[in-house]
Structure formats: C-alpha cells, structure tokens
N, C-alpha and C positions, 0 to 999 in steps of 0.2 A: 504494500500500500504506500503510495507516494503522497506525502504531505507537503505540497508546495504552498506554504503560507508565506505571503509577503511580509517583510518586517514592518512593524507599525512605525509610522513617522511621528516624531514628536510634534504635538500641537503648537501652532504659532500663536503664543499668548499675546504678543504685541499686536498682531493684526486683529485678534479677537477683541482686545481692549479698545482699539481704534474704532472698529465697527460698532461696538457697544456704545462708545462715547458719541459717535455720529448719530446713532439711532436715538439716543436720549436727547441730544440737542435738537434734532429734527422734530421729535415729539413735543418738546417744550415750545419751540417756535410755532409750529402749526396749531397747537392748542391755544396759545396766546393770541395768535391772529384770529382764530375762529371765535374766541370769546369777545374780542374787541370789535370785530366786524361782522356780527351775526345778523345785521340788517333788521333788527327789531323783533325777531322771533326767538325769544329767549328759551322757550321750551324745547324747540328743535336743537338749539345750540347746546343746551345741557344734556340732551339725549345723546347727541353725537359725542359730547365730551365724556360721557360714560363709556362709550365704545373706545375712545382714546385711552382712558384709564385702564380698561381691561386689556387693551393692546400693550400698554406700558408694563403691566404686571406680567404678561406673557413674555415680553422681551427680556425682562429682568430674569425670569426663570430660565428662558431658553438660551440667552446669549451672555449671561454674566460669567465672568472669569471663574474657572474652577481651579483654585490653587490648592 
C-alpha cells in the first residue's frame, strides 16, 4: 500500500492576519456608511446592520488567527 501524502505546508499567519484586518476595516467602514446614509428608513438600516453583525461574528470565528 502506497501512502503518498503530501507534506503539510505551514500556514501563512501574516497573510491571514492581513486578510482579517482588511475584513474588519471593510466591515466597520461599510456599516458606518450604511448607518449614516440610510436615507430615512431606519428600520431597514438596523435590519441590515444585524446581518452585518452576524457576518462580523462569522468572520471572527472563521478567519481569526489560530496561535
């Protein structure tokens, strides 16, 4: 039986941290813009903001550095 398992590459933590930081900055910027330019419909803006918060929590769990 031939076990040709490729060696595991070491994760690039610097790139992972940069991607996570960019995702956090983008989330903050877009949510701030949405709350300040919601065009009078506060209920819809808050509902979409809830989706943004859920997305932020998912990003934290999925892409946070694992040291």
